[in-house]
C-alpha positions as CSV (number, residue, x, y, z in Angstrom):
1,M,0.0,0.0,0.0
2,R,2.8,2.4,0.9
3,T,4.6,1.7,-2.4
4,R,1.5,2.5,-4.4
5,A,1.1,5.8,-2.4
6,A,4.7,6.7,-3.0
7,A,4.5,5.9,-6.7
8,A,1.3,8.0,-7.0
9,L,2.9,10.9,-5.3
10,L,6.0,10.6,-7.5
11,S,3.9,10.6,-10.7
12,V,2.1,13.8,-9.5
13,I,5.4,15.5,-8.7
14,C,6.8,14.5,-12.1
15,A,3.8,15.5,-13.9
16,A,3.8,19.0,-12.3
17,T,7.5,19.6,-13.3
18,P,7.8,21.7,-16.3
19,Q,9.6,20.1,-19.3
20,G,12.4,22.7,-19.3
21,L,13.2,22.2,-15.7
22,A,13.3,18.4,-16.1
23,A,15.8,18.8,-19.0
24,Q,17.9,21.1,-17.0
25,N,18.0,18.7,-14.0
26,A,18.9,15.9,-16.4
27,S,21.7,18.0,-17.9
28,D,23.1,18.8,-14.4
29,L,22.9,15.1,-13.4
30,R,24.8,14.0,-16.6
31,A,27.5,16.6,-16.0
32,R,27.9,15.4,-12.4
33,I,28.2,11.8,-13.5
34,D,30.7,12.8,-16.2
35,A,32.8,14.5,-13.6
36,L,32.9,11.4,-11.4
37,R,34.1,9.4,-14.5
38,A,36.9,11.8,-15.2
39,A,40.5,10.6,-15.1
40,P,41.7,10.2,-11.6
41,Q,44.0,12.9,-10.2
42,E,47.7,12.2,-9.9
43,D,48.7,10.7,-6.6
44,P,50.3,13.5,-4.6
45,F,52.2,11.0,-2.5
46,A,53.5,8.9,-5.4
47,S,57.1,10.0,-4.9
48,E,57.1,9.2,-1.2
49,K,55.5,5.8,-1.8
50,A,58.2,5.0,-4.4
51,T,61.0,6.0,-2.0
52,D,59.5,3.9,0.8
53,L,59.2,0.9,-1.5
54,A,62.8,1.3,-2.6
55,R,63.9,1.5,1.1
56,I,62.0,-1.7,1.9
57,A,63.4,-3.5,-1.1
58,A,66.9,-2.6,-0.2
59,E,66.5,-3.8,3.4
60,S,64.4,-6.9,2.6
61,P,67.1,-9.5,2.8
62,W,67.7,-8.9,6.6
63,L,64.3,-7.6,7.4
64,F,62.2,-10.5,6.2
65,A,64.6,-13.4,6.9
66,R,63.1,-15.9,9.2
67,R,64.9,-16.1,12.5
68,S,64.7,-18.5,15.4
69,D,62.6,-16.0,17.4
70,T,60.1,-15.3,14.5
71,L,56.5,-15.4,15.6
72,G,53.8,-17.2,13.8
73,P,53.4,-20.7,12.5
74,V,56.5,-22.6,11.7
75,G,57.6,-22.1,8.1
76,S,55.4,-19.1,7.5
77,P,57.1,-16.3,5.6
78,V,57.9,-13.1,7.5
79,A,55.3,-10.6,6.4
80,V,55.8,-7.9,9.1
81,V,58.6,-6.6,11.3
82,L,58.0,-4.6,14.4
83,F,60.6,-2.2,15.8
84,T,60.5,-1.6,19.5
85,A,62.5,0.1,22.2
86,P,62.9,-0.5,25.9
87,D,61.5,3.0,26.8
88,C,58.5,2.7,24.5
89,G,55.2,3.0,26.3
90,S,53.0,1.3,23.7
91,C,55.6,-1.3,22.4
92,A,54.4,-4.1,24.8
93,A,50.9,-3.8,23.6
94,A,52.0,-3.7,20.0
95,E,54.1,-6.8,20.6
96,A,51.2,-8.7,22.1
97,E,48.9,-7.8,19.4
98,L,51.4,-8.7,16.6
99,E,52.0,-12.1,18.2
100,A,48.3,-12.9,18.4
101,L,47.7,-11.7,14.8
102,A,50.6,-13.7,13.5
103,Y,49.1,-16.9,14.7
104,D,45.6,-16.0,13.9
105,I,46.2,-15.2,10.2
106,G,49.2,-17.6,9.8
107,I,52.0,-15.1,9.0
108,G,55.6,-14.8,10.2
109,A,56.3,-11.7,12.3
110,T,59.7,-10.5,13.7
111,I,60.2,-8.1,16.6
112,M,63.4,-6.2,16.7
113,S,64.3,-4.0,19.6
114,T,66.8,-1.1,19.5
115,E,68.4,-2.7,22.6
116,D,69.5,-5.6,20.3
117,G,72.3,-3.4,19.0
118,A,73.3,-0.6,16.7
119,F,72.5,-2.7,13.7
120,V,68.7,-2.5,14.5
121,A,68.8,1.3,15.1
122,A,70.9,1.8,11.9
123,G,68.3,-0.3,9.9
124,M,65.6,1.9,11.3
125,G,67.5,5.0,10.2
126,R,67.9,3.6,6.6
127,L,64.1,3.0,6.6
128,S,63.5,6.6,7.9
129,L,61.7,5.3,11.0
130,D,62.4,7.6,13.9
131,L,60.0,6.3,16.6
132,T,58.9,3.1,18.1
133,P,56.8,1.1,17.7
134,S,57.1,1.1,13.9
135,Y,56.0,-1.6,11.5
136,V,57.5,-2.7,8.2
137,T,55.5,-4.8,5.7
138,R,56.7,-5.8,2.3
139,N,55.0,-2.7,0.8
140,T,54.4,-0.2,3.7
141,L,56.3,1.7,6.5
142,I,54.1,2.5,9.4
143,R,55.2,4.8,12.2
144,G,53.5,4.4,15.5
145,H,51.2,1.8,17.2
146,I,48.2,0.7,15.2
147,P,45.5,-1.7,16.2
148,A,45.8,-5.3,15.0
149,F,42.8,-5.1,12.7
150,V,44.4,-2.1,10.9
151,L,47.6,-3.9,10.5
152,Q,45.7,-6.9,9.1
153,R,44.3,-4.6,6.4
154,Y,47.7,-3.4,5.5
155,L,48.9,-7.0,5.2
156,A,46.0,-7.8,2.9
157,E,47.0,-5.2,0.4
């Protein structure tokens, strides 16, 4: 019953609309649709993304090598590295979340602490990571703690 009433009301409104106004609205609607179909704008962060990907590629051999302390199912490739520091307030939570995520979705994850030596800090520097926690996936550098569900989305890309 409501559908019939709505259809009747719509037909009355459409009948009352002058032909010129309807054509103008159609023209405006077409222009808006065409604007949405226009070529996408150039990515303003393309250069930064390319630089990050080059840094990750250069550091990949040591970053994503499976180690004896790699988290996640045995044999799963390392998909994410978490950099931590002893004086980091949110690092313990980031570590716990990453460990749970690694086992939940079946990935390898490595935690590297700045207290493990100058090599780790130097690697962070080459990756332009200046705070902890920071994450590195095969295609993203992430500065700061993020919830596990957000990290999982990055890993799915």
